[in-house]
GUROSE-448429 format. One record per residue (C-alpha): x, y, z; residue in three letters. Coordinates in Angstrom, 1 decimal, decimal comma. Example, Ala and Ser with C-alpha at 12.3 -4.5 7.8 and 13.67 -1.06 7.14 Angstrom:
BEGIN
{{12,3 -4,5 7,8} "ALA"} {{13,7 -1,1 7,1} "SER"} 
This chain:
BEGIN
{{-2,2 23,0 -6,7} "MET"} {{-0,9 26,4 -6,8} "MET"} {{-1,6 26,8 -3,2} "LEU"} {{-0,3 23,5 -2,0} "GLN"} {{2,7 24,1 -3,9} "ASP"} {{3,4 27,6 -2,1} "THR"} {{2,6 25,7 1,4} "ILE"} {{4,9 23,5 0,7} "LYS"} {{7,6 26,0 -0,1} "LYS"} {{7,0 27,8 2,8} "LEU"} {{7,7 25,1 4,9} "PHE"} {{11,2 24,4 3,2} "LEU"} {{12,0 27,8 3,6} "ILE"} {{11,1 27,5 7,6} "ILE"} {{12,9 24,3 7,9} "THR"} {{15,9 25,4 6,6} "LEU"} {{15,8 28,7 8,8} "LEU"} {{15,6 26,1 11,8} "PHE"} {{18,5 24,0 10,8} "PHE"} {{20,5 27,3 10,4} "LEU"} {{19,4 28,7 13,5} "SER"} {{20,4 25,4 15,2} "CYS"} {{23,8 25,5 13,4} "ILE"} {{24,1 29,1 14,8} "ALA"} {{23,3 28,4 18,3} "LEU"} {{25,8 25,6 18,3} "GLY"} {{28,8 28,4 17,8} "ILE"} {{27,5 31,3 19,6} "SER"} {{28,8 32,5 22,5} "ASN"} {{25,5 34,0 23,8} "ASN"} {{24,5 32,7 27,6} "SER"} {{21,0 33,6 27,5} "TYR"} {{20,4 31,5 23,9} "LEU"} {{22,4 28,7 25,5} "HIS"} {{19,9 28,8 28,4} "ASP"} {{17,2 29,0 26,3} "LEU"} {{17,8 26,1 24,3} "PHE"} {{19,0 23,9 26,6} "TYR"} {{15,8 24,2 28,2} "TYR"} {{14,2 23,4 24,7} "SER"} {{16,2 20,1 24,9} "ILE"} {{14,8 19,6 28,0} "PHE"} {{11,6 20,0 27,1} "SER"} {{11,9 17,9 23,8} "TYR"} {{13,1 15,2 26,0} "LEU"} {{10,3 14,7 28,3} "ILE"} {{7,8 14,9 25,5} "PHE"} {{9,9 12,2 23,4} "VAL"} {{10,0 10,3 26,7} "THR"} {{6,2 10,4 27,4} "LEU"} {{5,7 9,6 23,6} "ARG"} {{7,9 6,3 24,3} "HIS"} {{6,3 5,2 27,6} "VAL"} {{2,5 5,8 26,3} "LEU"} {{3,7 3,6 23,3} "PHE"} {{4,9 0,9 25,4} "LEU"} {{2,3 1,0 27,5} "PHE"} {{-0,5 0,7 24,6} "PHE"} {{2,0 -2,0 22,9} "ALA"} {{1,7 -4,3 26,0} "ILE"} {{-2,0 -3,6 26,7} "VAL"} {{-2,7 -4,5 22,8} "GLU"} {{-0,6 -7,7 23,0} "GLY"} {{-2,7 -8,8 25,9} "ARG"} {{-6,2 -8,2 24,6} "ILE"} {{-7,5 -12,0 23,9} "ALA"} {{-9,6 -11,9 20,5} "ARG"} {{-12,0 -14,7 19,7} "GLN"} {{-12,7 -15,8 16,1} "LEU"} {{-16,1 -17,1 15,2} "ASN"} {{-14,8 -20,2 13,4} "SER"} {{-18,1 -21,2 11,9} "GLU"} {{-17,7 -18,0 9,3} "ILE"} {{-15,3 -18,6 7,0} "ALA"} {{-16,0 -15,7 4,1} "PRO"} {{-14,1 -16,1 0,8} "LEU"} {{-10,9 -14,1 0,8} "VAL"} {{-9,6 -12,9 -2,6} "SER"} {{-5,6 -12,9 -2,5} "ILE"} {{-4,0 -9,9 -4,6} "ILE"} {{-0,4 -10,3 -6,1} "VAL"} {{0,6 -7,3 -8,3} "PRO"} {{3,8 -8,6 -9,9} "ALA"} {{6,4 -6,6 -12,1} "TYR"} {{9,5 -8,9 -12,7} "ASN"} {{9,2 -11,1 -10,2} "GLU"} {{10,4 -14,3 -11,6} "ALA"} {{12,8 -14,9 -9,1} "ALA"} {{10,6 -14,9 -6,4} "VAL"} {{6,9 -15,2 -7,5} "ILE"} {{6,6 -19,4 -7,1} "LYS"} {{8,3 -19,3 -3,5} "ASP"} {{5,4 -16,6 -3,0} "ALA"} {{2,6 -18,9 -4,3} "LEU"} {{3,7 -22,0 -2,5} "SER"} {{3,6 -20,5 0,9} "GLY"} {{-0,1 -18,7 -0,1} "LEU"} {{-1,3 -22,6 -0,5} "LEU"} {{0,2 -23,0 2,8} "ASP"} {{-2,0 -20,7 4,7} "LEU"} {{-4,5 -22,5 7,2} "GLN"} {{-7,5 -20,8 6,0} "TYR"} {{-8,8 -22,6 3,0} "SER"} {{-11,5 -20,5 1,5} "ASN"} {{-9,1 -18,2 -0,6} "THR"} {{-8,6 -17,1 -4,1} "GLU"} {{-5,3 -16,0 -5,8} "ILE"} {{-5,2 -13,5 -8,4} "ILE"} {{-1,8 -12,4 -9,6} "VAL"} {{-1,8 -9,1 -11,8} "ILE"} {{1,3 -9,2 -14,3} "ASP"} {{1,9 -5,9 -14,8} "ASP"} {{3,6 -5,8 -18,1} "GLY"} {{6,8 -7,7 -16,7} "SER"} {{9,7 -8,3 -18,9} "THR"} {{11,3 -11,3 -17,5} "ASP"} {{9,3 -15,0 -17,4} "GLN"} {{7,0 -13,8 -14,7} "THR"} {{3,8 -14,4 -16,0} "GLU"} {{4,9 -17,9 -17,7} "THR"} {{6,3 -18,9 -13,9} "ILE"} {{2,7 -18,1 -12,8} "VAL"} {{0,4 -20,1 -15,3} "ARG"} {{2,7 -23,1 -15,0} "GLU"} {{2,5 -23,1 -11,3} "PHE"} {{-1,1 -22,3 -11,8} "SER"} {{-1,6 -25,9 -14,2} "SER"} {{0,3 -28,1 -11,5} "THR"} {{-2,0 -27,0 -8,7} "HIS"} {{-5,6 -27,4 -10,7} "PRO"} {{-7,1 -28,1 -7,2} "GLU"} {{-6,1 -24,4 -6,2} "HIS"} {{-8,4 -21,4 -7,5} "ALA"} {{-5,3 -19,4 -9,0} "ILE"} {{-5,9 -17,1 -11,5} "ARG"} {{-3,0 -14,7 -13,5} "VAL"} {{-3,8 -11,5 -15,6} "TYR"} {{-1,9 -9,8 -17,6} "SER"} {{-1,8 -5,8 -18,4} "GLN"} {{0,5 -3,3 -20,0} "THR"} {{3,0 -1,8 -17,2} "ASN"} {{0,6 0,9 -15,0} "ALA"} {{2,5 0,5 -11,6} "GLY"} {{1,4 -1,1 -8,3} "LYS"} {{-1,3 0,6 -7,6} "ALA"} {{-3,2 0,1 -11,1} "CYS"} {{-2,3 -3,6 -10,5} "ALA"} {{-3,8 -3,7 -7,4} "LEU"} {{-7,2 -2,1 -8,3} "ASN"} {{-7,3 -4,6 -11,3} "SER"} {{-7,0 -7,2 -8,9} "GLY"} {{-9,5 -5,8 -6,5} "ILE"} {{-11,8 -5,6 -9,8} "PHE"} {{-11,4 -9,2 -10,9} "HIS"} {{-11,6 -10,3 -7,0} "ALA"} {{-15,3 -12,4 -5,9} "ARG"} {{-14,1 -11,9 -2,3} "GLY"} {{-15,8 -9,8 0,8} "GLU"} {{-12,3 -9,7 1,9} "PHE"} {{-9,2 -8,7 0,0} "ILE"} {{-5,8 -9,9 1,2} "LEU"} {{-2,9 -7,5 -0,5} "CYS"} {{1,1 -8,7 -0,7} "VAL"} {{3,9 -8,3 -2,4} "ASP"} {{5,3 -10,6 -5,0} "ALA"} {{7,9 -11,7 -2,2} "ASP"} {{6,0 -11,9 0,6} "SER"} {{6,1 -15,7 2,5} "ARG"} {{3,0 -15,1 5,1} "LEU"} {{2,7 -17,5 8,3} "THR"} {{0,3 -20,4 7,8} "PRO"} {{-2,4 -18,8 10,6} "ASP"} {{-2,0 -15,3 9,0} "ALA"} {{-5,2 -15,0 8,1} "LEU"} {{-7,0 -16,6 11,0} "ASN"} {{-5,2 -14,5 13,3} "ASN"} {{-6,2 -10,9 11,0} "ALA"} {{-9,9 -12,3 11,3} "PHE"} {{-10,1 -12,0 14,9} "LYS"} {{-10,1 -8,1 14,5} "HIS"} {{-13,0 -7,8 12,0} "PHE"} {{-15,4 -9,2 14,6} "GLU"} {{-15,7 -5,4 15,0} "ASP"} {{-17,8 -4,0 12,0} "PRO"} {{-16,0 -0,9 12,4} "ALA"} {{-12,4 -2,5 11,1} "VAL"} {{-11,9 -1,8 7,5} "GLY"} {{-8,2 -3,3 7,6} "ALA"} {{-5,9 -5,3 9,5} "VAL"} {{-2,1 -4,7 9,0} "GLY"} {{0,6 -7,6 9,4} "GLY"} {{4,2 -7,2 10,8} "PHE"} {{7,0 -7,6 8,7} "ILE"} {{10,2 -10,0 9,1} "ALA"} {{13,1 -10,2 6,7} "VAL"} {{13,5 -13,3 4,6} "ARG"} {{17,1 -12,9 4,2} "ASN"} {{19,1 -11,8 7,5} "PRO"} {{22,6 -12,9 6,5} "GLN"} {{24,5 -9,6 5,7} "SER"} {{24,8 -6,8 8,6} "LEU"} {{22,4 -4,2 6,7} "ILE"} {{19,8 -6,9 6,2} "ALA"} {{19,9 -7,2 10,2} "GLN"} {{19,9 -3,6 10,9} "PHE"} {{16,5 -3,6 8,6} "GLN"} {{15,2 -6,7 10,9} "GLN"} {{15,7 -4,4 14,1} "LEU"} {{14,3 -1,6 12,6} "GLU"} {{11,3 -3,3 11,6} "TYR"} {{11,0 -5,0 15,1} "LEU"} {{12,0 -1,9 17,5} "ILE"} {{11,0 1,1 15,7} "SER"} {{8,2 0,3 12,7} "LEU"} {{5,9 -2,9 14,3} "ASN"} {{6,2 -1,9 17,5} "PHE"} {{4,7 1,5 17,0} "ILE"} {{2,0 -0,2 14,8} "ARG"} {{1,4 -2,7 17,7} "LYS"} {{0,8 0,7 19,9} "ALA"} {{-1,7 2,3 17,0} "LEU"} {{-3,2 -0,6 16,8} "SER"} {{-4,9 -0,4 20,5} "TYR"} {{-6,6 2,8 19,2} "PHE"} {{-7,6 1,2 15,6} "GLY"} {{-5,2 3,9 13,7} "ALA"} {{-3,0 2,1 12,6} "VAL"} {{-1,4 4,8 10,1} "THR"} {{0,3 2,2 7,3} "ILE"} {{-0,9 -1,1 5,9} "ILE"} {{2,4 -2,4 4,6} "PRO"} {{2,6 -3,9 1,5} "GLY"} {{4,2 -7,0 2,2} "PRO"} {{0,6 -8,1 3,9} "VAL"} {{-2,7 -6,1 4,6} "GLY"} {{-6,4 -8,0 5,2} "LEU"} {{-9,3 -5,4 3,8} "PHE"} {{-12,5 -5,5 4,2} "ARG"} {{-13,8 -4,8 0,6} "ARG"} {{-16,5 -2,5 1,5} "GLU"} {{-13,8 -0,4 3,2} "ALA"} {{-11,6 0,3 -0,3} "ILE"} {{-15,0 0,3 -2,3} "ASN"} {{-15,9 3,6 -0,1} "ALA"} {{-12,6 5,2 -0,5} "VAL"} {{-12,3 4,0 -4,3} "PHE"} {{-9,4 1,9 -3,9} "GLY"} {{-5,8 2,8 -4,4} "TYR"} {{-5,0 6,4 -6,2} "ARG"} {{-3,1 5,4 -9,5} "GLU"} {{-1,5 8,4 -10,1} "GLU"} {{1,9 8,5 -11,0} "LYS"} {{3,9 10,4 -8,1} "ASP"} {{2,0 8,6 -5,7} "ILE"} {{5,1 6,5 -4,2} "PHE"} {{3,4 5,0 -0,9} "ALA"} {{0,4 3,8 -2,4} "GLU"} {{-0,4 1,8 0,8} "ASP"} {{0,2 4,9 3,3} "ALA"} {{-2,0 7,0 0,9} "ASP"} {{-4,8 3,9 1,2} "LEU"} {{-4,8 4,0 4,7} "THR"} {{-4,6 7,3 5,6} "VAL"} {{-8,2 7,7 3,5} "ARG"} {{-9,2 4,9 5,7} "LEU"} {{-8,9 6,8 8,6} "LEU"} {{-10,1 9,6 7,3} "SER"} {{-13,4 7,8 6,2} "ALA"} {{-14,0 6,8 9,6} "GLY"} {{-12,4 3,0 9,6} "TRP"} {{-10,4 1,4 12,0} "LYS"} {{-7,3 0,3 10,9} "VAL"} {{-5,7 -2,9 12,8} "LYS"} {{-2,3 -4,3 13,2} "GLY"} {{-1,6 -7,9 14,5} "ASP"} {{1,7 -9,2 15,6} "THR"} {{0,7 -12,9 14,4} "SER"} {{0,1 -11,9 11,0} "MET"} {{3,9 -12,0 9,9} "VAL"} {{4,8 -11,6 6,6} "SER"} {{8,8 -12,3 5,8} "ALA"} {{10,0 -10,1 2,8} "THR"} {{13,1 -10,1 1,2} "GLU"} {{14,8 -6,7 2,0} "VAL"} {{17,9 -5,0 -0,4} "PRO"} {{21,2 -6,1 1,0} "ILE"} {{23,2 -2,9 0,0} "ASP"} {{23,4 0,6 1,4} "VAL"} {{22,5 2,2 -2,1} "PHE"} {{19,3 0,0 -2,5} "SER"} {{18,1 0,7 0,9} "VAL"} {{18,4 4,5 0,3} "LEU"} {{16,8 3,8 -2,7} "ARG"} {{13,8 2,5 -0,7} "GLN"} {{13,6 4,6 1,9} "ARG"} {{13,7 7,7 -0,2} "TYR"} {{10,5 6,8 -2,0} "ARG"} {{9,1 5,7 1,1} "TRP"} {{10,0 8,8 3,2} "LYS"} {{8,8 11,0 -0,2} "ARG"} {{5,3 8,7 -0,1} "GLY"} {{4,5 9,1 3,4} "ILE"} {{5,2 12,7 3,8} "PHE"} {{2,6 12,7 0,7} "GLN"} {{-0,2 11,1 2,1} "ALA"} {{0,2 13,4 5,2} "PHE"} {{0,1 16,2 3,2} "PHE"} {{-2,8 15,0 0,7} "ASP"} {{-4,9 14,1 3,3} "ASN"} {{-4,3 16,5 6,4} "PHE"} {{-7,1 18,4 5,7} "THR"} {{-9,5 15,9 5,3} "HIS"} {{-8,9 14,1 8,7} "LEU"} {{-8,8 17,3 10,6} "VAL"} {{-12,5 18,2 8,8} "THR"} {{-13,9 14,8 9,5} "ALA"} {{-16,1 15,8 12,0} "ASN"} {{-14,7 13,8 14,4} "SER"} {{-12,3 14,4 17,0} "ILE"} {{-10,3 11,1 16,3} "ARG"} {{-9,7 12,2 12,9} "GLY"} {{-8,5 15,5 14,5} "MET"} {{-6,1 13,7 16,6} "ILE"} {{-4,8 11,1 14,0} "ILE"} {{-4,1 14,2 11,7} "GLY"} {{-2,0 16,1 14,8} "ILE"} {{-0,2 12,6 15,0} "TYR"} {{0,4 12,4 11,5} "LEU"} {{1,9 15,6 11,7} "ALA"} {{4,0 15,1 14,7} "LEU"} {{5,3 11,7 13,4} "GLU"} {{5,7 12,4 9,4} "ALA"} {{7,0 16,2 9,8} "MET"} {{7,7 17,9 13,2} "ILE"} {{9,3 15,3 15,3} "LEU"} {{11,9 14,5 12,4} "PRO"} {{12,7 17,7 11,6} "VAL"} {{13,1 18,7 15,4} "LEU"} {{15,1 15,6 16,2} "ASN"} {{17,5 16,5 13,3} "PHE"} {{17,8 20,2 14,3} "GLY"} {{19,0 19,7 17,9} "LEU"} {{21,0 16,9 16,5} "THR"} {{22,8 19,6 14,3} "LEU"} {{23,1 22,2 17,5} "PHE"} {{24,8 19,2 19,9} "LEU"} {{27,6 18,0 17,3} "LEU"} {{28,3 21,9 15,9} "VAL"} {{28,4 22,8 19,9} "HIS"} {{30,6 19,6 20,5} "PHE"} {{33,0 20,4 17,8} "LEU"} {{33,2 24,1 18,3} "TYR"} {{33,4 24,4 22,0} "PHE"} {{34,6 20,7 22,8} "GLY"} {{31,6 20,2 25,6} "GLU"} {{30,9 16,4 25,7} "PHE"} {{28,6 16,2 28,7} "GLN"} {{25,8 17,8 27,4} "LEU"} {{25,6 15,4 24,4} "ILE"} {{26,5 12,6 26,7} "LEU"} {{23,2 13,5 28,5} "LYS"} {{21,2 13,5 25,6} "TYR"} {{22,0 10,5 24,1} "TYR"} {{22,3 8,7 27,1} "LEU"} {{18,4 9,2 27,7} "ILE"} {{17,5 8,1 24,1} "LEU"} {{19,6 5,1 24,0} "VAL"} {{17,6 4,5 27,2} "SER"} {{14,2 4,8 25,2} "LEU"} {{15,6 2,6 22,9} "ASP"} {{16,8 -0,1 25,7} "LEU"} {{13,4 -0,6 27,3} "SER"} {{11,7 -1,1 23,6} "THR"} {{14,6 -3,6 23,2} "PHE"} {{13,6 -5,4 26,3} "ILE"} {{10,3 -5,6 25,1} "TYR"} {{10,6 -6,7 21,9} "VAL"} {{13,4 -9,0 22,8} "PHE"} {{12,8 -10,8 26,4} "TYR"} {{11,8 -14,3 24,9} "ARG"} {{14,1 -13,9 22,2} "HIS"} {{17,0 -16,9 22,1} "ASP"} {{19,9 -14,4 21,0} "ASN"} {{19,6 -11,2 23,2} "LYS"} {{23,4 -11,0 23,1} "LEU"} {{23,5 -11,0 19,6} "LYS"} {{20,9 -8,5 18,9} "SER"} {{21,8 -6,3 21,2} "PHE"} {{25,7 -5,8 19,8} "VAL"} {{23,8 -5,4 16,1} "ILE"} {{21,3 -3,1 17,6} "TYR"} {{24,5 -1,1 19,5} "PHE"} {{26,1 -0,8 15,8} "ILE"} {{22,7 0,1 14,2} "GLN"} {{21,6 3,0 16,3} "LYS"} {{24,9 5,2 16,0} "PHE"} {{25,3 4,3 12,0} "SER"} {{22,4 2,9 10,3} "TYR"} {{19,9 5,0 12,4} "SER"} {{21,4 8,2 11,9} "TYR"} {{22,3 7,5 8,2} "LEU"} {{18,3 7,0 8,0} "MET"} {{17,3 10,0 9,9} "GLN"} {{19,4 12,6 7,7} "ALA"} {{18,2 10,4 4,2} "TRP"} {{14,9 11,3 5,8} "GLY"} {{15,6 14,7 6,1} "ILE"} {{16,7 14,9 2,4} "PHE"} {{13,6 13,2 1,2} "ALA"} {{11,7 16,0 3,0} "LEU"} {{13,3 18,6 1,8} "LEU"} {{12,9 17,4 -1,8} "ASP"} {{9,3 16,9 -1,6} "GLU"} {{8,9 20,5 -0,2} "TRP"} {{10,9 21,5 -3,2} "ARG"} {{8,2 19,5 -5,3} "SER"} {{11,3 18,0 -7,0} "SER"} {{10,8 15,1 -9,6} "LYS"} {{10,7 11,1 -8,7} "MET"} {{10,5 8,3 -10,1} "SER"} {{8,7 5,1 -9,0} "TRP"} {{11,5 2,9 -8,1} "ASP"} {{11,6 -0,8 -7,9} "LYS"} {{14,3 -2,6 -6,6} "LEU"} {{15,0 -6,1 -8,3} "ASP"} {{14,9 -9,2 -6,6} "ARG"} {{17,5 -11,7 -6,1} "ILE"} {{15,5 -14,6 -4,7} "GLY"} {{18,2 -14,6 -1,7} "GLU"} {{15,3 -16,6 1,0} "ALA"} {{14,9 -19,2 -1,4} "ALA"} {{18,6 -19,8 -2,0} "LYS"} {{19,3 -19,8 1,7} "ALA"} {{16,7 -22,6 2,0} "ARG"} 
């Protein structure tokens, strides 16, 4: 632990020195240093462009692969729903699970010490649907990871579907996910996230973020069986794979248990896939402060998952594990730091010297890359124009706020600052909207 803390502090010092160097270069008159930094920016843009093109290519290829489901095989799926103070949304979520077209399921709700009517609502719902296998277990509050492990302990199925208490799955979600398990090396399939309450502008920003950033990248990584996060709202696991890595880690300072489990599955040699047609609609926060709280925990959790499991990946005696480890290092730490540092340089240089041409070229290239993804995601969408306007506003407001906030979370992780596992309150906006 002392060595890990020392390494984190070293990363903190290097990161801060890099940011200070970017600011100093931005106000420097040294033409040689400026030329050197311009070449660095040019090289960075070439790398980012190549990265984006590869993501786009493999996302398209993955989307065109036809997979068949052996309809004669329908193993029992245990659906685990961890719940803590979810009275506003739990009934609606359970109703959605009963609508699944896959019939061989059992539903296990783990009430994690709720102080509201969550347990009562679940028991009443179960009693009014006796034809379905719905069980509820109560425990003292111990956290989401512990609740999930408790559900897995009580589960009888050889496949485990983990969902959030506000998730609303598409009826064909399980049938679509099972196509991937024809490959015995696949240990888990992650679904894609849609927004249930897109009425506010901040919710629409998040919807675009899911579509253009998170889901798009997962689709490309799925081609290699290297999806790095099975999202909490919907993930289907082979029970054998979960048992092989001893389930979810229950330490209180693990802030993204889904990312941690996924990286450990990859470390153990399992393939992790994603499926665009396995969709879960989830309620998102509708004010900036709540979004920041949520993303701070996500970012801290992703950094932890990378840091805690990097050694296992690169020493897993496989080239695949090493490549995934390097990819995680790039995506979780190196690229965010580089991107923020270059942004600092460009802004300081523009404010100090008034040179607009460089910053214009830089952002035109980045926006062009994002536009190609927008076209790929929305080419069949009915509201292209409205979505594009919202995307343009999001790009130069919400996206850069999230970028800066992610750096703040990274610096806090390097500082090993204390943080509690923060749960957002559900308000049941999706149910109200209907």
